[in-house]
C-alpha positions in Angstrom: 74.3 66.0 144.0 72.5 62.8 143.7 73.5 59.9 141.4 70.2 58.7 140.1 71.5 55.9 138.0 74.6 54.8 139.6 75.1 51.7 137.3 75.8 54.0 134.4 78.3 56.3 136.1 81.3 54.0 136.4 83.2 55.4 133.4 81.7 59.0 133.9 84.2 61.9 133.6 86.2 63.0 136.7 84.1 65.0 139.3 86.5 68.1 138.7 85.9 67.9 134.9 82.2 68.0 135.4 82.4 70.7 137.9 84.5 72.8 135.5 82.1 72.2 132.6 79.2 73.3 134.9 80.7 76.5 135.8 81.5 77.2 132.2 77.9 76.4 131.3 76.4 78.5 134.1 78.7 81.4 132.9 77.5 81.0 129.4 73.9 80.9 130.5 74.4 84.1 132.6 75.9 85.8 129.5 72.8 85.2 127.4 70.8 87.0 129.9 73.4 89.8 130.4 73.6 90.4 126.7 69.8 90.5 126.3 69.4 87.3 124.3 67.0 85.8 126.9 64.5 87.3 129.4 63.8 85.5 132.7 64.2 81.9 132.6 63.7 81.5 128.7 66.4 79.9 126.6 68.8 77.2 127.8 72.4 76.1 127.4 74.0 72.5 127.4 77.5 71.1 127.1 78.5 67.5 126.3 81.2 65.9 128.3 81.8 62.3 127.2 78.5 60.6 127.2 76.8 63.0 129.6 75.1 66.1 128.7 75.1 68.9 131.4 72.1 71.1 130.8 70.4 74.2 132.5 67.2 73.2 134.5 63.8 74.2 134.0 62.5 77.4 135.6 65.6 78.5 137.6 67.0 82.0 137.1 70.7 81.6 136.0 72.0 83.9 138.7 70.6 81.4 141.2 72.5 78.4 140.0 75.2 77.1 142.2 77.8 74.3 141.9 75.6 72.0 143.8 72.9 72.3 141.1 75.0 70.4 138.6 72.6 68.6 136.3 73.4 65.9 133.9 71.5 63.5 131.6 72.4 60.7 129.3 72.1 60.9 125.7 68.9 59.0 126.1 67.5 61.8 128.3 67.6 60.0 131.6 68.8 62.1 134.3 72.0 61.0 135.8 73.2 63.6 138.1 71.3 66.2 140.1 68.0 66.9 141.6 66.5 69.7 139.3 64.5 68.9 136.3 66.2 69.5 133.1 65.0 72.3 130.7 61.9 71.4 128.8 63.8 71.9 125.6 65.9 68.9 126.3 64.7 67.1 123.3 66.3 69.8 121.0 69.6 69.5 122.7 69.7 65.7 122.5 68.7 65.7 119.0 71.7 68.0 118.1 74.1 65.8 120.0 72.9 62.6 118.4 73.0 64.0 114.8 76.0 66.3 114.8 79.5 66.5 116.3 78.3 69.4 118.7 80.0 69.6 122.1 77.9 72.6 123.2 74.4 73.9 122.3 72.9 77.5 123.0 69.3 78.2 122.6 67.9 81.7 122.9 64.7 83.9 122.4 66.7 86.7 121.0 64.4 89.5 119.9 65.7 90.3 116.4 66.3 86.8 115.5 62.8 85.9 116.7 61.2 88.6 114.6 62.9 87.4 111.5 61.6 83.9 112.1 58.2 85.2 111.7 58.8 87.0 108.4 60.9 84.8 106.0 61.7 81.0 105.6 65.4 81.8 105.4 67.5 84.9 106.7 68.5 86.7 103.6 72.2 86.7 103.0 72.7 90.1 104.2 76.3 89.5 105.5 79.2 87.4 104.7 79.4 86.0 108.2 76.5 83.8 107.4 79.0 81.6 105.8 80.5 80.9 109.3 77.3 79.2 110.0 77.5 77.1 106.9 75.4 79.3 104.7 72.1 81.2 104.6 70.4 80.4 107.9 67.0 78.6 107.6 63.9 79.0 109.7 62.6 75.6 111.1 58.7 75.6 110.9 56.7 76.3 114.1 56.0 73.4 116.5 55.2 73.2 120.2 58.2 73.8 122.3 59.8 70.6 123.8 58.0 68.5 121.3 59.5 65.7 119.0 58.0 67.7 116.1 60.2 70.7 116.9 63.4 68.6 117.1 62.7 67.0 113.7 62.0 70.5 112.2 65.2 71.7 113.9 67.4 68.8 112.4 66.1 69.7 108.9 66.9 73.3 109.2 70.3 72.5 110.6 71.5 70.5 107.6 75.1 71.6 106.7 74.5 74.5 109.2 75.6 75.2 112.7 72.7 77.3 113.5 69.2 78.0 112.6 66.0 80.1 113.7 63.0 78.5 115.1 59.7 80.1 113.8 57.9 82.3 116.6 60.5 80.8 119.1 64.0 81.9 118.7 67.5 80.6 117.9 69.7 77.5 118.2 73.5 77.2 117.5 76.0 74.7 118.4 79.7 74.4 118.3 82.9 72.7 119.5 82.9 74.7 122.8 80.5 76.9 124.7 82.4 80.0 123.5 82.0 79.0 119.8 78.2 78.1 120.3 77.6 81.3 122.0 79.5 83.4 119.5 77.4 82.0 116.7 74.2 82.8 118.6 75.4 86.4 119.0 76.5 86.7 115.4 73.1 85.3 114.1 71.2 88.0 116.4 73.5 90.8 114.9 72.8 89.7 111.3 69.0 89.6 112.0 69.1 93.0 113.4 71.1 94.2 110.4 68.6 92.7 108.0 65.7 94.2 109.8 67.3 97.7 109.8 68.0 97.6 106.2 64.8 96.1 105.1 62.8 98.7 107.2 63.8 101.7 104.9 60.8 102.8 102.8 61.4 102.3 99.0 64.8 100.6 99.4 65.8 97.0 99.1 69.0 95.8 100.8 71.5 94.2 98.5 72.2 90.5 99.2 75.1 88.3 98.5 75.0 85.8 95.9 75.7 82.0 96.3 79.2 82.5 94.8 80.0 85.3 97.1 78.8 83.3 100.1 80.9 80.4 99.1 83.8 82.5 98.6 83.5 84.0 102.0 83.1 80.5 103.5 86.4 79.4 102.0 88.1 82.4 103.5 86.6 82.2 106.8 87.8 78.5 107.1 91.3 79.9 107.4 90.4 82.9 109.6 91.9 83.6 113.0 95.1 82.2 114.8 96.3 78.9 113.2 98.4 76.4 114.8 101.9 75.9 113.5 101.8 74.8 109.8 98.1 76.0 109.4 96.5 78.6 107.2 97.4 82.3 107.8 94.2 83.9 108.9 93.1 87.7 108.0 
């Protein structure tokens, strides 16, 4: 591991913290491949640790990544740790970290989600779990991968959302943890598959949720799951 910009590293997180975050990042990246959300070296994953962003490198299969490949950049995109070149989609990740409270980002080329991105400007509200992403999931207009234009389109699609589709490209979701970002990606792919399946039946139109139904689901989902003492009881 090489410190490319040692003057900026005086207040970096402890080495063991970075190594633990890198292990979690690599595990999440491998999970996207194992679950069929990416093929080959497509897609990318990142996690924010303090003022550093750990990110998967460009063109390296996830099963070949080792602890010694730890790669980190600053929020300005300058490489701070590591020898490998970061993913070409780094501008997408940095845009999310600069403009949201994200601590982890997952970008995939999931097949059903990518198919939906070519058909509609917004994933129809086929299931209430869309509320877990902030509401109906928008499709960001197409732009060349890795370009500033794509990052700008992405931020527009992510307004009040934690996930979006990228036209003719794939998905991007973020969260407070790698697990949360990944779960949102998997949920988005499932909803896209559900809508494609329902919409494919000849002569039938799938029923969709209304705005009021989505808001109601969103309120209930905000209290779902295990809550800390004194919190809201989940379902």
